[in-house]
C-alpha positions, 0 to 999 in steps of 0.5 A, a space after each residue: 553749198 553749190 549753186 545747183 544745191 541752192 537752186 534745188 533747195 529753193 525749188 523745194 521750198 517753193 513747192 512746199 509753200 505752193 502745196 501749203 497754200 493749195 491744201 489750206 485753200 481746199 480745206 477752207 473751201 470745204 468749210 465754205 461749201 459745207 463739206 466740212 461742217 462747223 463743229 466737226 473736227 479734223 486731226 493733223 493725221 487726217 490732213 496728212 493722210 488725205 493730202 500725203 504731206 508731212 507733219 510740218 506742212 499739216 501744222 502750217 496748214 492748221 496755223 493758217 486756217 486758225 489765223 483767219 478764225 476758219 478753225 480753232 485748234 484744240 489738243 487731242 481734238 484737232 482742227 474744229 471748223 468754225 461758222 463763216 460769221 466767225 472768220 476774219 471777213 476782211 482778211 485777203 486770204 479769206 476773200 480769195 477763198 470765197 472768190 474761189 468757191 461757190 460763194 463767189 457771187 455773194 462775195 463780189 456783191 458784198 465787196 462791191 457794196 463796200 467799194 460803193 460806200 468807200 471809194 466815192 468818198 475817197 475820190 472826194 478826199 483825194 481831190 482835196 487832200 492829195 499832193 499836187 503830184 498825185 492829182 496831176 498823175 490821175 489824168 495821166 493814168 486815165 489817158 493811159 487807160 483809154 490808150 490801152 483799151 483802144 489798142 486792146 492791151 488788156 493786161 496793161 489796162 487792168 494793171 493801170 486800172 488797179 493802180 488808178 484805184 489804189 492811188 485814190 485810196 492811198 492818197 485820200 488822207 484816210 488810213 482806213 481807206 488806204 488799208 482797203 486798197 488790197 481788197 479793191 485790188 482783189 476785186 478788180 483782179 478777180 473780175 478779170 480772172 473769172 471772166 466777169 470783165 467785158 472783153 472790151 472796156 465800156 466807153 462810159 467806164 472810160 469816160 467816168 475814169 477820166 471824169 474822176 481824174 479831171 475832178 481830182 486834178 481840179 480839186 472838185 470833190 463833188 464831181 470826183 465823188 459823183 463820177 466814182 459812184 458811177 464807176 462802182 455802181 456799174 460794177 455792182 449792177 453787172 455783178 448782180 446780172 451775172 
């Protein structure tokens, strides 16, 4: 096989994958926003005709929707839309679908409530349980956050911010907190993508990140918890006001 043929096959596969994700998201959002009501069915032929896709892609779409409990698939009936309370609420795909729908604000609020319940405790645990290397890293990340904010390099700022929060969750010693790191990353990234993050990071937020980092470095669990609570509570308040 020639190099050009290999590249062509790869481009075709990437296009098929992108199309699969886009169609799956559109159908999921149709259910979320009420255009495809729970209990109503749609066949693979319906999906093929609507989006002008192959049977194989339609099956992949059906499989993805079924894997998140957005639909159930029955022979001779097709895909049957399910009520939102049946969906896998912590699945990252489901969260992304909701954030791209008219349920965005509600989803952000519920995710922020989850963060408020988890991240302060994770910060406290990290201050006590993390390795000396991890604890020493946190003030460095906080310092980099302030530098990037001052220089206006917001892309790097947000990348470091995601890492800051992930380091805390994954080094807390709690495997369930660690498993939630991808959800927190989605929240942080979505705030930026959807214009919900201030153009210039707030000084009080930078101060709070430095206080969390310093408390973790010093092993002060109470202060780490208090400062992280301020960070997440500020996000919750700004979301409620948006």
